[in-house]
N, C-alpha and C positions, 0 to 999 in steps of 0.2 A: 624523490619518487614516492608517491603515495602507496600505502600498504593495501594489498588486496583484502577486502572484507568478505567477498562472495565469489566463488569460482564454480561454475557449472561446466561439466565436461561430458560430452556424448550422451545427453539426456534424451531418452526415448519414452514416449507414452502413446499407446494405441488403445482405441475403443472399438473392438471388432476389427473391421477393415479400415477404420479411420485412423490415420497417423496424426495425432494432435501435436506432438513434437518429434522432430527427426534429427538425431545426432546433434543436439543443440549445445553450442559452446557459448559461454557468456561470463564476463568478469565485471565486477563492481569494485571500485576502490573506495577507501574510507573518505567520507566527505562528498561523494558524488551526489548530484541531483540529476538523474537521468530518466529518460522516457522510453517506453516501448510502444510503438504504434503498429497499426496493421488493420486490414479489413476484418469484419466479423467472421469468426471461425478460424482466424489465423493461428490461434493457440495461446493468446495472451493470458486469459483466465486459467487455462490449464497450467501454464508455467507458474503462475502465482500459487495455484493449488499444490503443485509439486514442491515449491520452495517452502511452503508452510505446513506440509505434512498431510494435507487433506487427500492427496493422491500419492500413491507409491509408484515410482518410475519402473518401467520394464527393464531399463538398463541405464547406466550412466551414474555419475556421482555429483553430489552437491556438497561443497566445502564452505563452511562459515567460520571465519576466523581460524582457518586451517583445520577445523574439526569436521569430520565426516558426519553430516546430518541426514544423509540419504535414507528415506523411509522412516525417519523418526516421527513420533506422534506430535500432533499440533501443539499440545500444552507443553511438551518438552522443548519444542522449537521456540515457542514464545518465551519460555524462561531463559533461553540462551541469548535472547535479545532481538528476535525478529517479530515485529507486529504487523498486522494487516488491517486496513480499512476496506470494507467490501463495497462493490458497486451498488448493491441493494442494501439499504441501511439494515444493520443487524443489531437492533436495539430492543430493550424491554419497553414496549410502547405504553404500558400502564404504570410504569415507575417514573419518578421525576428525573430530570437531568442529573441532579446530584446523586441520587441513588444508583442510576445507571453507571456513572463513573466510579462511585465508591465501591460498588460490588466488584468491579474489575480490579480496583486497587487492592481490595481485600483478597481477591483470588491470587494476585501476584504475591501478596504477603503470606499466602498459605492459609487464609481465613475465608473460605468460600462463604458467600452470603447465605444466611439461613433465616427463614421466616419464623423459626422456633426458638431463636435466642436473640437477645438484644445485640445489635452491632453498633450502637451509638458510640461515637468517638473513634472507632477504628478506621484509620485512614482518612480522617476528615481533613487534616492539614494538606496532605498530598492531593486530595481531591480538589480542594479549593485552589491550589496552585495550578492544577491542570485546567480547571474551568476558567481561571483568570487568563491563562495563556491563550485559550481558545476563544475568549470573548464571550463566555457563557455564564459568568458568575452571577450577573444580575438576573438571569433567568433560571437559576439553580432549582427553584421550586416548580417550574413548569413541567407539565406531563409530557413525556417524550413523544407520544403518539400524536399530539396536537401541534407539533412544531412545523415550521416551514421546511421546505426541502433543504434550503441552505443550512438551517440550524441543525437539521437531522444529520447532515454530512459533517458539520462541525462536531456534533456529539459522537458520531462514529470515530472521528479522528481523536477526540478526547479519550474515548475508550481504548483505542489503540495505544495512546501515549501512556496509559496506566500500566502497560507492560514494560515501561522503561526501555524502549527499544534503542538499539544502536543502528538497526536497519529497519526502515519503515516502508511498507509496500502499500501503495494507494491505487485502488482499482476505480478508474473513472471518478476522480475526486470532485469534479465540477458538474457531473451529469445532472440535468434538470434545474440548474441554477440560473438566476438572473445574472446580468452583466455585473452588477454591484456585488452580489454574493460570490461570483466567480473571482473577482478581483480581491475581495477580502480573504477568501479561502487560500488563494495562491500566495498572497502576502504572508499568511500564516505559514504556509509550506516553506517559502523562502526563508522565513525567520527561524523555523525549526532546523533547517539545514545549515544556515549561516551562523546563528547564535548558539544553538544547542549541539551543533556538530553531529546531527543525525543524518546518516546516509539514506537517501530516498530514491526509490524506483517507482515510477507511476505509469499507468496506462491512461490514455485520454484520446477521445475522438475530436475534440476541439483543437484544431491545429494551431490556432493563435495562442492558446495556452501552452502547447508543446514548444513552439518555437520561441516564445517569450521567456520561458522559464527553464527548460531543460538545457544542460550543458552538453550532453551527448544523447543521441537518439539512435535506437535500433528499430529497423523495420522488419517485422515478423510476417511471414507469408507461408501458409501451408506447413506450419510447424518449424520453419527454418528462418534464421536471420539472414536476410538477403542483402541488407545495406546497414552500415552503422558508421557513425562519425559525428562531427559537430553539426549543429543545425544548418549551417551554410552548406556543408558537404552533402548532407542528406537532401536538402532542398534542391540542389542542382543536379543530383544524381539521376541519370536517365532511367535506370531500373526502378527507382522509387517513384518517379513521375509516371511511369507506365503502369506499375502495380497498384499504386495507392492514390497519388495526388490527382491524376487525370487533369482535367481542365479547371478544377475548383481551387487550385492553389498555385 
């Protein structure tokens, strides 16, 4: 039996009268590659914000490797081994690919990037390893703001990997990508999970990506998990078809 790496119990978060999550229970086991789906406003991004410390829950607990991280600050959670790649690219657009990743590597090393002192050599080897893994090494000198959408997403993923995560959260990892870029990105995600043993939880609106790559799927609706199971179980579930799939899947 696989070890639980993340356990969410009774998680509640409201914004005024809007209940973003309602008594949410959720478990991830080590080595999982799972997806959370749901319509816009279902609570997916709120859940990710709660897991990574950007929001503090109103009630409930979040355990990571059996340690209570509920309400911990984002940088503390990152250092414990949870990294996140955002839906909208969160990069330094005027820096090169290399400097974007190296600054994150240095931050993980406790050497935050500074414009007032030389950082040459600090974290270079680890940065090159990450860029090679993400297929970006040959573009290391390119300015981040000029990249294609696909390469921006890869860079976002590379920055997340700089935190040496054991749990990686991916928010819409293929949004805005071409078919070829989508295939390349998800091949990388599969490799990180299979070869690097990184547990991965991702949200995604492209159902072909979800059903071709996720081993388990949870359908979130109005802040609650309505259905969860294997891709086949979720695909055939009447509640899932009524709430989310409709006639398009």
